BATI-17328 format. One record per residue (C-alpha): x, y, z; residue in one letter. Coordinates in steps of 0.25 Angstrom, whole numbers, plus 5000, padded with zeros to 4 digits. Layout:
<nodes>
XYZA;...
</nodes>
This chain:
<nodes>
502948254717M;502148364723E;502248504719Y;501848634727D;501348744717I;500948874722K;500448994713I;500149134717A;500049274711G;500749404714F;500649544711E;502049584708S;502949704704E;504249634699I;505349734699V;506549644697D;506349514690L;507749454692K;507649484707S;506249424708L;506749294701M;507949284710T;506949304722Q;506049194717I;507249094715K;507749124729D;506349094735I;506348964727C;507748924732H;507248954747E;506048864745M;506848744740G;507248694727S;505848644723G;505248784724C;504948854710A;504348984709I;503849044695Q;503249184693L;502349204681L;501649324676R;500249304682A;499549374670D;500049254661G;499349154670I;497949094669A;497749074684G;498348984695Q;497848854687E;498648894675H;499948914683V;499648784691L;499548704679Q;500748764673A;501548734686T;501048584686I;501448574671Q;502848634674A;503048534686I;502548414677K;503548464666S;504748444676F;504248304680E;504148264666R;505448334662D;504748414652E;504948544658N;505248664648I;505948754659A;507048704669K;506448784680D;505048744686P;504648884687G;504948914673L;504248794669E;502948844676I;503048974668C;503248894655V;502048804658R;501148924662A;501449004650S;501248874641A;502548904634Q;503648814630R;504748924629Q;505148984642I;505449114636S;503949124632L;503449074645A;504249184652L;503749284642E;502349244646I;502349224661L;503749284665G;503649394676I;504249524673R;504549654681E;503449744684G;502049724690S;501349594687M;500549474693G;501449354696V;501049214697C;502049134706A;502148984705V;502848914716A;503148774715L;503648694727N;503948814735C;503648844750E;502248884754K;502749024757D;503249054743V;502249154739F;502549234752N;503949244747R;503449274733L;502549384739E;503849454744E;504449474730I;503249474721L;502249554729G;500849524734G;500149394730R;498949404721N;498449284715D;497449364707D;498549394697V;498449244693L;496949274688N;497049264673P;496849384664D;496249324651A;496649434642S;498149434647I;498149274646L;497549274632K;498649374627E;499849304634I;499449164629Y;498749204616R;497449144620I;496249164611S;494749174616D;494449054607E;495548974615E;494949024628I;493548974623E;494048844619A;494848814632F;493848884642G;494948974649S;496249034648L;496748954660K;496348824653R;497148874640I;498348904648L;498348774656I;498148694643E;499348774637R;500148734649T;499848594648A;500148584633L;501548624636L;501748484641T;501148414629V;502048504620E;503348444625I;
</nodes>
């Protein structure tokens, strides 16, 4: 089966999280039953490749009936955070009210999905997806020695995402 994965960054001022989540569900509904949108804290992401790998792993987990979450969007969050517990994944990558960079992942949505998201999230800015090593090291408890062994933070997080599949 073919999947359409789109990833974008946004500079957002989230005032009412509950209302935002309702709007996201409405967009998904309007775009068809196969559309899933997941919003993640951009500062917990090690770039687009990290999110893409997590999304692919989430898709594969549903195909193998090994998914942790019942919702594809939430499964992306679980995989990107490299956590088996949904509550920990949301603690790490869940969006909150206030100013923040947001990573939006759209799975099987119409091509204008990011235009719609701009209306509610604010201006698109893919620069928020550029990793900040100091923040990522703190969030994921990564040592300099681990970075030296793996070569980069991105490689560490992609590896941790892949290891969730092995741990099942």
